[in-house]
N, C-alpha and C positions, 0 to 999 in steps of 0.2 A: 587263248582268247585275248586280244588288245582292247582294253577298255579304258576309253579316256575320260576323266574326272574334269568337267566343267566347272570353273571357279569363277565367281562373281568378281570383275576386275573393279579396281579403285578407279571411281568417277573423277576423283580430284582430290587435293590435299583437304584434311579437315573431315572427310566424310568417312564415316566407320559402319555405316549401314544403310541399306538400300530395300525396295519395296518391290516385288515382284508384279508389274502391272498387269501383266497378261503373257500366255504363251502363244506364240504363233502357229506351233507346231502342237501334236498331240502326242501324247507317249506312244511309243511304238511306232512313229512315223520314220521313214527314211528321211535324212536331212543331208544337203550337201555342205562341203565346206565353204564358209564365208557367209553361209545362208542365215538371215536374220530368223532365230528361232523364240526370242523373248524380247519385251520391252521391259527396261527396269527405270523406276522413278528415286530418283535422290531429291535431297532438298534442294538441289537446283535446276534440275533439269530431267529430262524424259530421254533416256539412252537405249539403244538396239544392243542386243546381244547377238553377236555371229557366232555359227557353229565354227569351232577350230580344226575340225574334221570331218569327212563323211562317214555315214553309217547310221545305225538305228539307235534312236534316243529314248532313254528313259529318265523320266522326269522324277526329281527327288523335291522339290519345292511346289508348294500350291499357288495359285495366284492369290495376290492380296497378302502374300506372307512376307514379313519383315526377316530379313537376312543379312548376315555381318559379310562384309567384303573378305573375300578370300574363302567362303564358305561354297562347298560344293553343292549345284542346285540342278545338275543332270550329269546323266553318264550317255557317253556314244560309243556303242560298239562298233569298233573299225573293221572288224573280221567279218561282219554281216555282208551278205550279198544284196545288192541292189534289187529291190523286188522286181519281178519281170511286168513290162508295161507301164512303169513308175512314169508318172506325166506330173507337170505342175498343176497345181488346184486352184489357180486364178483364173476367172472367167472373163471373158473378153465380151464388152458391152455389146458389140451386135450379136453375140451368142446368146443373151439373156432371153429365154423363151417369155411368151406373153402370160399372163396369170392363168392357172388352170382352174377350173371349177373346183368347187370345194369337195364334191364329191369324190374327186379323182386323184386328191393329194392324199398319202398316208401320211398320218399324224407323226410318225418316226423318220421322215424325210429331213435329211439335214440340209436345212434352206439356208441357216446363218452363216455368215463367213466368220472367219476368225478375227480379221481386221477391221471389224465394224461393229462397235460393241451395241446391244439393246438391252431393255429391261425384260425381264422373265414374261411380263404380260404382253409385250410388243414380238417375243420371239415365237410365244406360242401362237398369236395370230398369223404371224406370217408363216410359219409352219402348215396352218391349216387352209390358208389362202393360196399358197404356192407362190410367194412372193419373196424376190431376192432381194438384198440390202441395195443393190445398184438401182434399185427401182423406187428407191425412198429417200427422201432428204432428211437427215437426221437434225433434230433440232431441241435435242435434249442437252443437259448439262454434260462436258467432256466428250461433246460428239455423238451422245447415245441415240440410238432411235427408240421412241416412245410411242404410246398408244396412237397419239394425235397424228404422228407421222405416217403411221399406216393407214389410218382412216384417210389422210388427204391424198396417199397413193392411189386408193381405192376410187374416190370422187374425181380423179383425173386432175389433181392437183388444187381442186377446190378447197378452201378453208373448211376443215372437217366441222367447224363450229356451225357452219350453215345447215350440217345434217344430223348432228348430234351434239350433246354438251363436252366441254371437256373433261369433266369429272362426274360427280353424282355418284359415285361406286363406295365412297368411304374408305377407299383404299388409300396407304401410303407407303412409302419405301424409305428405306435406309440405304446410303451410300458411305462407305467407308472414306474419310478425306484421304487425299493422297500425300505423300511426303513433301512433295513440292507445294501444296496448298497449305498444310501444316507449317511449314519454314516460312511461307508468305505470311500467312496470319500472326506468327511470332515475330516477325520483323516489323510488321505495320504497327503492331501493339507496342513493340519497343520504342519506335520512332516517338510514337504520341507521347510515351512517358519518361522518355530519356533526352529529348531534344527539346528547346524552346522555339517551336514551330511557329512561324506566321506566315502570311499571305499576303501580297501585295499584287494589285490589278491594274491593267491599262488596257487600251482599246487601239487596233492596228485598221488603218485603212489599207485593206489589200488590192485596192485597183491596180496600182503600179505592178504588182507582182502578177495578177491576173492578166494584164495587158501583155508583159513579158510572156507568158505562157501562151496566150492566144497567138502571138507573131511567132514564136519560135519553135513551139513545141513539136512543130511535124518535122522540122528540119532537124531539132535536137535528137529527137528519136531516130530519125533516118541515121543519123552519124553515129550515136553513140548506142543504140539498140536499147535504149531506156527511155521511160517517160519522163517528163520535167514536171515534177510534183513541188507541192508546197515544203515539205520536209526538208528538203535539199537548200532552200533559201534560209530557213529557220536553222538549220544546223550551221551554215555558214555565218549568218549574223550571231548567234551565240558564239560560236568560236572567237569571232572578232571582239564582241563586247567582254568576255572573259580574260582577254588581253588586257583591257582597261579596269576591269574590277577582279584582282586576282583571287581575293576572298570568296568570292563566289564559287571559283574553282579549287579550293581548298578543303581540307578536311582534319579533324580532331583526331589525334591517335590515341591508343591505349593509354598512354603516358600524358593524355592531356596537353601534348603539343601540337601545335598548328603545323600542318604539312601543306606546302603550296606546290603547284605542279606548274611545270614550264612547257606543258603540252594539253591538249583537249581531248581526251577520251570520251566521247558523247554517248551515253546508252539511249538507244531508242526502244521505248517499252512498245511490246508487240501482244497482242491477246491470241492466246494460241486455245486450243482444244483441252490442254493441261492447265491452262491458268495464264497469268501474266509473266512474259519473258522480257528480258531487258538485254539484248546483244549490243556490243560496245563496238563503235567506229573508233579504231586506234590513229591517233593523230589527226583528227580531222581538220584542225587548223590548216594543214598542209593540201587537202584536197579540194579539187574544183566540182564543181555542181553536178558534174556527170559522174565523177567517182564515187561522190555522195549518193547519187540516186542507185548506182549499179551495186554497191556495198551493201545498203539497205535492204534493196530486194533481193540480196544473196542470203542475208542474214535472217531477213523476215521469214522469207520461204523455208530457211532450214528450221526456224523456231516454229512454226506451223505444222511442219512434217515430222517434228520430233527428230531432226537430224543435227540439231545444234550441240556443239561441244562444250563444256564448263569453262573452258579457255574464251571463247567467244562470247562468254556473259560475266566476265571477270575484269575487276581493276578500273572501270568506268570513274570519271570524275565529274560527271554533270550527267543528267538525265532530261530528255525531253518525251512528253507524252501527249498523244492526240486524241481527247476525248470527242473532238469534233465529228470523228466518221462516225460515232454512234448519235449524233444528235445533241450532243451537250453544248448549252450555252455558257454556262459557267460552272466552275469546280473549282477545288481547294486540292490539288494533287499532294499527295504524302512522299516525303523525302525518301530515297532510295539510299539507305544507308551502306557504308559510312561517308556517302557524299553529303554536302551541306546545303544543296539547292536542286530545284526540279522546276522546270517551266513546262505549264499546261497549255495547249492548244484548243480551241473549241470551233463551234460550227461558224459559217460565215453566212450573216444575215444582211441583208439589205435594209439599212438603216438612213432616217434623216438626221444629216448634220450641217451645222452652221459654218459656211465656208465663206471667207471674205464679206459677210453680212449676208449671205444668202443660205436658203436650205438646199440642200443638194443630197440627192439619194445615191449614198455609197456603200460598197460591201464591207462590213465592218467585223472582226474578229475580235472578242475578248480574250486576254492573255493573261495568266496568272503565274507568279513566282512564288513558291512555297522555299522559305529558307529557314536556317537555324540562327536563331537571332544572338546564340552563344560567340558566334565568330563572324557573322555579318550583319553589320549597322544598318539601321533603316535607310541610311543616305546611300548605302552601296547598294541595298537591293532596289531602290527606286531608280537609282541612277543607270543600273544594269538593264533593267526592263526598259526603261527610256530609249536607251542605246540602241537594245534591239529592235524596238518601235522605229525609231529614226532610220535604220537601215534598211527593214521591210518597207517603210514609205518611199525610202530614196535608196534603191538598190546599188546605184553606182557607187555609194560610202562602202560598199564590201570591197571593194578592188582596193581602195586606199586607206585600208586600215580605221574604217568609219569615219574618216573625213570626208567633208565637203569638195569635190574634186578642184573648185576654185581656191580652197585654202591652201591645197597641195601645190598649185601651180604659184600661188603667191609664196609659198614657203612659211606659211604661218601655222 
């Protein structure tokens, strides 16, 4: 009998243990070679574990169990024969049946798919009502289906609060903190304790950028296959500003030396079901707007789908985070160590502004720069943010190294 021992691969340097987040297959299932059989959480990302060979699987580690890198987590019997009539378990959307009446559904029926987590109470309700996970939109933490989501599905999408209260049962639940969330918590606390973090603010008139997008977004999308968003303009402006203020792009190493970078690896904070992830754009200073948009789309999609690698989130020199997508007006973003600064974007709101002695309504965004005062002085932090503001309000400056085009023409 040929038995293959599946061991936990190393997700990256310095990572010695991981957590079995979930098994996509069940003990005794037939698995194909390269089929995803489990998801593993490290302190940096969630990764998929593919089957190394085809055969019958025997699971040796429980969901939620912490295992060491190199530990055997399952066995695959490669001599086993494929079960007759073996078919994939995924359900196509058009094949999902309408909910059955309660009395027609057996409580032992397996309704919950392995790829969509749900609370025990929600699972029980779905089994009793004959609901599939594809009929329900999850709203719980880490993408889980909760009781309210099941009630919403029954009410045809109407908010469940219209027919029942959200709680009232005196129930509570406890969820184990993932390795990624634990590491994130430790890093955030360390930043507050180990850096002299300050935040400076400014406001940006977004009308020039919005006018450009309105004029060129259709042509841009048609030519490059990606949308023209705000993030590419901010990334370009930041890359140019970092050239003028290299300390904002620097770091303090373990020997208390200042490390300056002659490149810009810009991290873009992305909210995912597993927590906050920061994929990195390498050499963003050399990219066009189209390249930035394409790379952000690709990396953000990987982060949200759990496909991103450790290498794609390692080594950033500066980070941009956008709380505006959630409606944030103002915040003080926390530095992403070992970096020394982070730029926070916020929502765009029409506000009355004084322009040439007249009150004009303009789309304004508040921006914030949190920085480590040990390495970045107030003059540099404020100057950096002003430089970013100038380029966003005068986008043509991005072409000329943040200078006014007439200054370049005159050689000033």
